[in-house]
C-alpha positions as CSV (number, residue, x, y, z in Angstrom):
1,M,-45.4,0.2,4.6
2,S,-41.7,-0.4,5.6
3,D,-39.0,1.2,3.6
4,P,-37.5,-1.4,1.3
5,L,-34.0,-0.2,2.1
6,V,-34.4,-1.4,5.7
7,G,-34.5,-5.0,4.6
8,R,-31.3,-4.6,2.6
9,L,-29.3,-2.8,5.3
10,P,-27.6,-5.9,6.9
11,D,-26.2,-7.0,3.5
12,L,-25.1,-3.4,2.6
13,L,-23.4,-2.8,5.9
14,A,-21.6,-6.2,5.9
15,H,-20.5,-6.0,2.3
16,R,-21.6,-9.6,1.8
17,L,-20.2,-11.5,-1.1
18,D,-22.1,-14.8,-0.9
19,G,-22.1,-16.9,-4.0
20,Q,-19.2,-15.0,-5.6
21,H,-15.7,-16.1,-6.4
22,A,-12.6,-14.0,-6.2
23,I,-9.1,-14.3,-7.7
24,V,-6.4,-12.8,-5.4
25,T,-2.9,-12.4,-6.6
26,G,-0.1,-12.3,-4.1
27,G,-2.4,-14.4,-2.0
28,G,0.3,-16.3,-0.1
29,R,1.3,-13.5,2.3
30,G,0.8,-9.9,3.4
31,I,-2.1,-7.9,2.1
32,G,-3.0,-10.5,-0.5
33,R,-3.4,-13.3,2.1
34,A,-5.4,-11.0,4.4
35,G,-7.5,-9.8,1.5
36,A,-8.3,-13.4,0.5
37,L,-9.4,-14.2,4.1
38,A,-11.5,-11.0,4.3
39,L,-13.4,-11.8,1.1
40,A,-13.9,-15.4,2.3
41,A,-15.2,-14.1,5.7
42,R,-17.8,-12.2,3.7
43,G,-18.9,-15.2,1.8
44,A,-16.8,-15.5,-1.3
45,G,-14.9,-18.5,-2.6
46,V,-11.3,-17.7,-3.4
47,T,-8.6,-18.7,-5.9
48,V,-5.2,-17.5,-4.5
49,V,-2.3,-16.9,-6.9
50,A,1.4,-16.5,-6.3
51,R,4.7,-18.2,-7.1
52,T,5.1,-20.1,-3.9
53,R,2.8,-23.1,-3.5
54,P,3.4,-23.8,0.3
55,E,2.3,-20.2,1.2
56,L,-0.8,-20.5,-1.1
57,E,-1.7,-23.8,0.5
58,E,-1.6,-22.2,3.9
59,T,-3.9,-19.4,2.8
60,A,-6.3,-21.9,1.1
61,A,-6.5,-23.9,4.3
62,A,-7.4,-20.8,6.2
63,V,-10.1,-20.0,3.7
64,A,-11.4,-23.5,3.9
65,E,-11.7,-23.2,7.7
66,L,-14.1,-20.3,7.1
67,G,-16.3,-22.7,5.1
68,R,-15.5,-21.3,1.7
69,A,-14.2,-22.9,-1.5
70,A,-10.5,-22.5,-1.7
71,H,-8.3,-23.0,-4.8
72,V,-4.6,-22.6,-5.5
73,A,-3.0,-21.4,-8.8
74,V,0.8,-21.2,-8.9
75,A,1.8,-18.5,-11.3
76,D,4.2,-15.6,-11.9
77,V,2.0,-12.6,-12.7
78,T,4.6,-11.3,-15.1
79,D,4.1,-14.4,-17.3
80,P,1.2,-13.9,-19.7
81,D,0.6,-17.6,-20.2
82,A,0.7,-18.4,-16.5
83,V,-1.7,-15.5,-15.8
84,E,-4.2,-16.8,-18.4
85,A,-4.0,-20.3,-17.0
86,A,-4.6,-19.0,-13.4
87,V,-7.5,-16.7,-14.3
88,E,-9.1,-19.5,-16.4
89,A,-8.9,-21.8,-13.5
90,A,-10.6,-19.2,-11.3
91,F,-13.3,-18.7,-13.8
92,G,-13.7,-22.4,-14.0
93,Q,-15.3,-22.2,-10.6
94,G,-18.4,-20.7,-12.3
95,S,-19.0,-17.5,-10.5
96,A,-15.8,-15.5,-10.6
97,S,-16.5,-11.8,-10.6
98,I,-13.9,-10.3,-8.2
99,C,-10.2,-9.7,-8.7
100,V,-7.7,-8.3,-6.2
101,N,-4.3,-7.5,-7.7
102,A,-2.1,-7.7,-4.6
103,A,1.2,-9.1,-6.0
104,G,3.9,-6.6,-5.5
105,L,7.6,-6.0,-5.2
106,N,9.9,-3.3,-3.9
107,R,13.7,-3.0,-4.3
108,P,14.6,0.3,-2.7
109,G,18.0,2.0,-3.1
110,P,19.6,5.2,-4.2
111,T,18.4,6.0,-7.7
112,A,21.9,6.9,-9.0
113,Q,23.1,3.4,-8.2
114,L,19.8,1.6,-9.0
115,D,20.5,-1.6,-11.0
116,L,18.4,-1.8,-14.1
117,A,17.5,-5.3,-13.3
118,D,15.9,-4.1,-10.0
119,W,14.0,-1.4,-11.9
120,D,12.7,-3.9,-14.4
121,A,11.7,-6.4,-11.6
122,V,9.6,-3.8,-9.8
123,I,7.9,-2.4,-12.9
124,D,7.2,-5.8,-14.3
125,T,5.7,-7.1,-11.1
126,N,3.8,-4.1,-10.0
127,L,2.6,-2.7,-13.3
128,R,2.9,-5.4,-15.9
129,G,1.5,-8.0,-13.5
130,T,-1.4,-5.8,-12.6
131,F,-2.2,-5.2,-16.2
132,L,-1.9,-8.8,-17.3
133,V,-4.2,-10.0,-14.6
134,A,-6.7,-7.2,-15.0
135,R,-6.8,-7.7,-18.7
136,A,-7.4,-11.4,-18.4
137,V,-10.2,-11.0,-15.8
138,G,-11.8,-8.0,-17.7
139,R,-11.8,-9.9,-21.0
140,R,-13.7,-12.8,-19.5
141,L,-16.2,-10.6,-17.7
142,L,-16.9,-8.7,-20.9
143,E,-17.3,-11.9,-22.9
144,A,-19.7,-13.3,-20.3
145,R,-21.5,-10.0,-20.0
146,R,-21.0,-10.3,-16.3
147,P,-20.5,-7.3,-13.9
148,G,-17.4,-7.5,-11.8
149,R,-15.0,-5.7,-9.4
150,I,-11.3,-5.3,-9.9
151,V,-9.3,-3.9,-7.0
152,N,-5.7,-3.0,-7.6
153,I,-3.4,-2.7,-4.6
154,S,-1.5,0.6,-5.2
155,S,0.3,2.6,-2.5
156,Q,0.5,6.1,-1.1
157,M,3.7,6.2,-3.1
158,G,1.4,6.4,-6.1
159,S,0.6,9.9,-5.0
160,V,3.9,11.2,-3.6
161,G,7.6,10.6,-3.9
162,Y,10.1,9.2,-1.4
163,P,13.9,8.9,-1.5
164,G,15.3,5.7,-2.8
165,R,12.0,4.5,-4.2
166,A,12.0,5.7,-7.8
167,A,11.0,2.4,-9.3
168,Y,8.3,1.7,-6.7
169,C,6.8,5.2,-6.9
170,A,6.8,5.1,-10.7
171,S,5.1,1.7,-10.7
172,K,2.4,2.8,-8.3
173,H,1.7,6.1,-10.1
174,A,1.3,4.0,-13.2
175,V,-1.1,1.6,-11.4
176,N,-3.3,4.5,-10.5
177,G,-3.3,5.7,-14.1
178,L,-4.1,2.2,-15.4
179,T,-6.9,1.9,-12.8
180,K,-8.5,5.1,-14.2
181,A,-8.1,4.0,-17.9
182,L,-9.7,0.6,-17.3
183,A,-12.4,2.1,-15.2
184,V,-13.6,4.5,-18.0
185,E,-13.3,1.8,-20.6
186,W,-15.3,-0.9,-18.8
187,A,-17.8,1.1,-16.7
188,R,-20.7,0.7,-19.1
189,D,-20.2,-3.1,-19.0
190,G,-20.6,-3.1,-15.2
191,V,-17.0,-3.8,-14.4
192,T,-15.6,-1.4,-11.8
193,V,-11.9,-0.9,-11.4
194,N,-10.5,0.8,-8.3
195,A,-7.4,0.9,-6.3
196,V,-6.5,0.8,-2.6
197,A,-3.4,2.8,-1.6
198,P,-2.0,1.9,1.8
199,T,0.7,3.6,3.7
200,F,3.6,1.5,5.0
201,V,2.2,-1.7,6.3
202,E,3.8,-4.3,8.5
203,T,4.3,-7.3,6.1
204,P,7.0,-9.8,5.3
205,M,8.0,-7.4,2.4
206,T,8.5,-4.4,4.7
207,A,10.0,-6.3,7.7
208,P,13.6,-5.8,6.5
209,M,13.0,-2.1,6.0
210,F,11.6,-1.6,9.5
211,A,14.6,-3.4,11.0
212,D,16.4,-0.1,10.2
213,E,15.4,2.1,13.2
214,E,16.3,5.3,11.5
215,F,13.9,4.4,8.6
216,R,11.1,3.4,11.0
217,E,11.4,6.7,12.9
218,D,11.3,8.7,9.6
219,V,8.2,6.8,8.5
220,L,6.5,7.5,11.9
221,R,7.5,11.1,11.7
222,R,5.7,11.5,8.4
223,L,2.5,9.7,9.5
224,P,-0.1,11.9,11.1
225,A,-1.8,8.8,12.6
226,G,1.4,8.1,14.5
227,R,1.6,4.4,13.7
228,I,2.5,2.0,10.9
229,G,-0.4,0.3,9.2
230,T,-1.4,-3.4,9.5
231,V,-3.1,-5.6,6.9
232,D,-6.3,-5.4,9.0
233,D,-6.3,-1.6,8.3
234,V,-6.3,-2.3,4.5
235,V,-8.6,-5.2,3.9
236,G,-11.8,-3.5,4.9
237,A,-11.3,-1.1,2.0
238,V,-10.6,-4.0,-0.3
239,A,-13.8,-5.8,0.7
240,F,-15.9,-2.6,0.4
241,L,-14.7,-2.0,-3.2
242,A,-15.3,-5.6,-4.1
243,S,-18.9,-5.4,-2.9
244,S,-22.2,-4.2,-4.3
245,A,-22.0,-1.3,-1.9
246,A,-19.4,0.2,-4.2
247,A,-21.3,-0.4,-7.4
248,L,-21.1,3.3,-8.5
249,I,-17.5,3.8,-7.5
250,T,-15.0,3.3,-10.3
251,G,-11.6,4.8,-11.3
252,H,-11.0,5.8,-7.6
253,T,-7.9,5.3,-5.6
254,L,-8.8,4.9,-1.9
255,L,-6.0,6.1,0.3
256,V,-5.5,4.1,3.5
257,D,-2.5,6.1,4.6
258,G,-3.0,7.4,8.1
259,G,-3.0,11.0,6.6
260,W,0.4,10.7,4.9
261,V,-0.8,12.4,1.6
262,A,-2.8,15.0,3.5
263,W,0.3,16.1,5.4
């Protein structure tokens, strides 16, 4: 008699998400866009959320090219009413069970001169936004008695410090703590909550930073892998944590950092 595991290996190895629907914040660019496409490539329909409709429409068109359902919800993740409306729209697709919190913001600068408005903007987007979306998704999953996967995009800066990034480091340390708290609260309901923590990745948000050659050289000096990350390096971890292959993983922050934190 053949081992029953053998028949399931293709799905386990591919991290298939057929028949599921995902909500992805920050879905218009960077890691959010790449994550939406990675989930769609594995079979999931996707609702992408961000503040800028044209970028969302481009992502949705790319998802549709993969043969998956694609929906757009324009929303600011710091606005509770907008978040509720976006999440409700995603759950209206009938099979929403995956959430990727990829909306993020960074405003680096010397802490002694950091404008309070910049501090508030980073904390509001990275922490408040993650909380609001996770809460809205988690509530609906619990009410429907439906298992689900929530994946928060954190950062290696949630484990270390770096000059000129007090707000960003504080927000990402807090995201890691929030991830653990939600994980232990919702585990018995079958809702896993994990985080992916990338190193510096080439995205529209980081492009102005890497225009500074001194900064780029400092980042490369600190990276044992010897290169800056790409969105392709990150989305495999996102897809894995969103899949049934990660069913017993919760409260974990998966570093995709080229060895930065191990240094």
